[in-house]
C-alpha positions as CSV (number, residue, x, y, z in Angstrom):
1,X,-11.6,23.4,-110.8
2,X,-8.6,22.2,-112.7
3,X,-7.4,18.7,-112.0
4,X,-3.7,18.6,-111.6
5,X,-1.2,15.8,-111.2
6,X,1.4,15.2,-108.4
7,X,4.5,13.1,-108.0
8,X,5.0,10.7,-105.1
9,X,8.2,10.4,-103.2
10,X,9.6,6.9,-103.1
11,X,8.8,5.0,-99.9
12,X,12.5,4.9,-99.0
13,X,13.3,8.5,-99.8
14,X,14.6,9.0,-96.3
15,X,15.5,6.9,-93.2
16,X,12.7,6.5,-90.8
17,X,13.5,6.6,-87.1
18,X,10.9,5.9,-84.4
19,X,11.0,6.7,-80.7
20,X,8.8,5.7,-77.8
21,X,9.0,8.3,-75.1
22,X,7.7,8.2,-71.6
23,X,4.8,10.5,-70.8
24,X,7.0,12.1,-68.0
25,X,10.1,12.6,-70.2
26,X,10.8,16.2,-71.1
27,X,14.3,15.7,-72.4
28,X,14.8,12.9,-74.9
29,X,13.1,14.6,-77.9
30,X,15.2,17.7,-77.6
31,X,18.4,15.7,-77.3
32,X,17.5,13.5,-80.3
33,X,16.9,16.6,-82.4
34,X,20.4,17.7,-81.3
35,X,22.0,14.4,-82.2
36,X,20.3,14.1,-85.5
37,X,20.5,17.8,-86.5
38,X,20.9,18.0,-90.3
39,X,21.0,14.2,-90.7
40,X,18.9,12.6,-93.5
41,X,16.3,11.1,-91.3
42,X,12.6,11.5,-90.5
43,X,12.1,11.2,-86.7
44,X,8.7,10.1,-85.4
45,X,7.8,10.1,-81.7
46,X,4.9,8.7,-79.7
47,X,4.3,8.9,-76.0
48,X,3.7,5.9,-73.7
49,X,1.7,6.3,-70.4
50,X,3.8,6.4,-67.3
51,X,3.3,7.4,-63.7
52,X,5.5,10.1,-62.3
53,X,7.0,8.0,-59.5
54,X,9.7,5.7,-60.7
55,X,9.6,2.2,-59.2
56,X,10.1,-1.3,-60.4
57,X,6.2,-1.7,-60.6
58,X,5.6,1.5,-62.6
59,X,8.4,0.7,-65.0
60,X,7.1,-2.8,-65.6
61,X,3.5,-1.5,-66.2
62,X,4.7,0.1,-69.5
63,X,4.8,-3.4,-71.1
64,X,1.1,-3.3,-71.4
65,X,1.1,0.0,-73.3
66,X,3.8,-0.7,-75.9
67,X,1.5,-2.2,-78.4
68,X,-1.0,0.6,-78.3
69,X,1.8,3.2,-78.5
70,X,3.2,1.5,-81.6
71,X,-0.2,1.3,-83.2
72,X,-0.4,5.1,-83.3
73,X,2.6,5.5,-85.6
74,X,1.7,6.1,-89.3
75,X,0.3,2.8,-90.8
76,X,2.5,2.6,-93.9
77,X,5.9,3.5,-92.4
78,X,8.5,0.8,-92.2
79,X,11.0,1.9,-89.6
80,X,14.7,1.6,-90.3
81,X,15.4,2.0,-86.6
82,X,13.1,2.2,-83.5
83,X,14.1,3.2,-80.0
84,X,12.4,2.5,-76.7
85,X,13.3,5.5,-74.6
86,X,13.6,4.3,-71.1
87,X,16.8,2.8,-69.5
88,X,15.3,1.4,-66.4
89,X,12.1,0.3,-68.2
90,X,14.2,-1.7,-70.6
91,X,15.7,-3.6,-67.6
92,X,12.4,-4.4,-66.0
93,X,10.5,-5.3,-69.2
94,X,13.4,-6.9,-71.1
95,X,14.9,-6.0,-74.5
96,X,13.6,-9.1,-76.2
97,X,10.0,-8.5,-75.0
98,X,10.1,-4.9,-76.0
99,X,11.4,-5.8,-79.5
100,X,8.7,-8.4,-79.9
101,X,5.9,-6.1,-78.9
102,X,7.1,-3.4,-81.2
103,X,7.5,-5.7,-84.2
104,X,4.0,-7.1,-83.6
105,X,2.5,-3.7,-84.4
106,X,4.7,-2.1,-87.1
107,X,7.4,-3.4,-89.4
108,X,10.8,-2.4,-88.0
109,X,14.2,-3.4,-89.2
110,X,16.0,-2.7,-86.0
111,X,15.0,-2.1,-82.4
112,X,17.2,-0.8,-79.5
113,X,16.9,0.7,-76.1
114,X,19.3,2.6,-73.9
115,X,20.3,-0.4,-71.8
116,X,21.2,-2.5,-74.8
117,X,22.9,0.5,-76.4
118,X,25.0,1.2,-73.3
119,X,26.5,-2.2,-73.4
120,X,27.3,-1.9,-77.1
121,X,28.8,1.5,-76.4
122,X,31.0,0.3,-73.5
123,X,32.4,-2.3,-75.8
124,X,32.9,0.2,-78.7
125,X,35.0,2.5,-76.5
126,X,36.8,-0.2,-74.6
127,X,35.2,0.7,-71.2
128,X,35.3,-2.2,-68.8
129,X,35.4,-0.2,-65.7
130,X,32.7,2.6,-65.4
131,X,31.4,5.2,-63.1
132,X,27.6,5.4,-62.9
133,X,25.6,8.6,-62.3
134,X,21.9,8.1,-62.0
135,X,18.9,10.1,-60.8
136,X,16.8,7.5,-58.9
137,X,16.6,5.6,-55.7
138,X,19.4,3.3,-54.6
139,X,17.2,0.3,-55.4
140,X,16.4,1.4,-59.0
141,X,20.0,2.5,-59.7
142,X,21.4,-0.7,-58.0
143,X,19.4,-3.0,-60.2
144,X,20.8,-1.2,-63.3
145,X,24.4,-1.5,-62.0
146,X,23.8,-5.2,-61.2
147,X,22.8,-5.7,-64.8
148,X,26.0,-4.1,-66.0
149,X,28.0,-6.3,-63.6
150,X,26.3,-9.4,-64.9
151,X,27.2,-8.4,-68.4
152,X,30.9,-8.2,-67.5
153,X,31.2,-4.4,-66.8
154,X,32.8,-3.4,-63.5
155,X,30.9,-0.5,-61.9
156,X,33.5,0.7,-59.5
157,X,32.0,4.1,-58.7
158,X,28.5,5.4,-58.4
159,X,26.4,8.4,-57.3
160,X,22.7,9.2,-57.4
161,X,20.4,12.2,-56.9
162,X,17.9,9.8,-55.1
163,X,14.9,11.4,-56.8
164,X,11.7,9.4,-57.0
165,X,9.7,11.7,-59.2
166,X,10.4,12.0,-62.9
167,X,9.0,15.5,-63.0
168,X,12.0,16.7,-61.1
169,X,14.6,14.5,-62.8
170,X,13.8,16.3,-66.1
171,X,14.6,19.6,-64.4
172,X,18.0,18.7,-63.1
173,X,20.3,21.2,-64.7
174,X,23.0,20.2,-67.2
175,X,25.5,22.2,-65.1
176,X,24.7,20.0,-62.1
177,X,25.2,16.8,-64.1
178,X,28.4,18.1,-65.6
179,X,29.8,19.1,-62.2
180,X,28.8,15.8,-60.5
181,X,30.0,13.6,-63.4
182,X,33.4,15.3,-63.4
183,X,33.7,15.1,-59.6
184,X,32.7,11.4,-59.6
185,X,35.5,10.6,-62.2
186,X,38.1,12.7,-60.4
187,X,37.4,10.8,-57.2
188,X,37.7,7.6,-59.1
189,X,40.5,7.9,-61.7
190,X,40.6,4.2,-62.2
191,X,37.4,4.3,-64.4
192,X,37.5,4.1,-68.2
193,X,34.2,6.0,-68.6
194,X,31.3,7.7,-66.8
195,X,27.7,6.8,-67.8
196,X,24.8,9.2,-67.1
197,X,21.8,7.0,-66.8
198,X,18.2,8.0,-67.7
199,X,16.7,9.5,-70.8
200,X,15.3,12.4,-68.8
201,X,18.7,13.7,-67.7
202,X,19.7,16.8,-69.7
203,X,23.4,16.3,-70.5
204,X,23.8,16.0,-74.3
205,X,25.6,19.3,-74.7
206,X,27.8,19.0,-71.7
207,X,29.3,15.5,-72.6
208,X,32.2,17.0,-74.5
209,X,33.1,19.2,-71.5
210,X,33.0,16.3,-69.1
211,X,35.4,14.4,-71.5
212,X,37.6,17.5,-71.8
213,X,37.9,18.0,-68.0
214,X,38.3,14.3,-67.1
215,X,40.1,12.8,-70.0
216,X,37.6,9.9,-69.9
217,X,34.8,8.9,-72.2
218,X,31.4,10.3,-71.1
219,X,28.2,8.5,-72.2
220,X,24.5,9.0,-71.5
221,X,21.3,7.1,-72.1
222,X,20.2,9.4,-74.9
223,X,23.6,9.6,-76.5
224,X,24.2,5.8,-76.7
225,X,20.6,5.2,-78.0
226,X,21.0,7.8,-80.7
227,X,24.4,6.5,-81.6
228,X,23.3,2.9,-81.8
229,X,20.3,3.7,-83.9
230,X,22.4,5.9,-86.2
231,X,25.1,3.2,-86.5
232,X,22.6,0.6,-87.7
233,X,21.5,2.9,-90.6
234,X,25.1,3.9,-91.6
235,X,25.2,7.4,-90.0
236,X,27.9,9.1,-88.0
237,X,26.7,11.7,-85.5
238,X,30.0,13.6,-85.3
239,X,32.9,14.1,-82.8
240,X,31.3,17.2,-81.4
241,X,28.6,15.0,-79.8
242,X,31.3,13.1,-77.8
243,X,34.0,10.6,-78.4
244,X,31.6,7.7,-78.9
245,X,30.1,9.5,-81.9
246,X,33.4,10.1,-83.8
């Protein structure tokens, strides 16, 4: 057998993005591929154990699995940007705790989550008064809205599908989300933006239509997380992904 030589790519030949995805989430990976289509990145994903029923207790339990999930990413990769893909989980575990657990397992230059990203996005588009559309119980959604209020964001309108099981949340049609987001804004014209909460809500491709029909900014958990991670590595996702991404 002939012995032949090879050439190695430089370690930094591309930007490395990492994503921690809930075991029950059937949406975020597809939407991240949509947001980063033809972008110069390598996207790596690992799953974190999660029970189907969404409660404060099950959300908090993920804290104990973050380290193991991170340990399963390729050993030599230094991530330029890492996302923890759960909006409500970020609230119940805490962004600082999540970042510390991630950094303890793999070198990562930047860590974000949808909750943190939403607040940055509200500021970026000048949205101080928002409408909230969520999938979960009044308690789970209420805790999220309280967090926004404490951060100085007025949540003056809200609606929820009141669904406890994540397996059904991932099957809510984009058409339903588009219809209900538009209706929520039209009933509450005082809002600056509408935020669709939860990484399992399929709405990436209907955001532009929501904006077109309402004249307001439309944001979602996956959109703000992808935008925040892209922004930190100098990428623009494009105006066709929503006004935030211009």
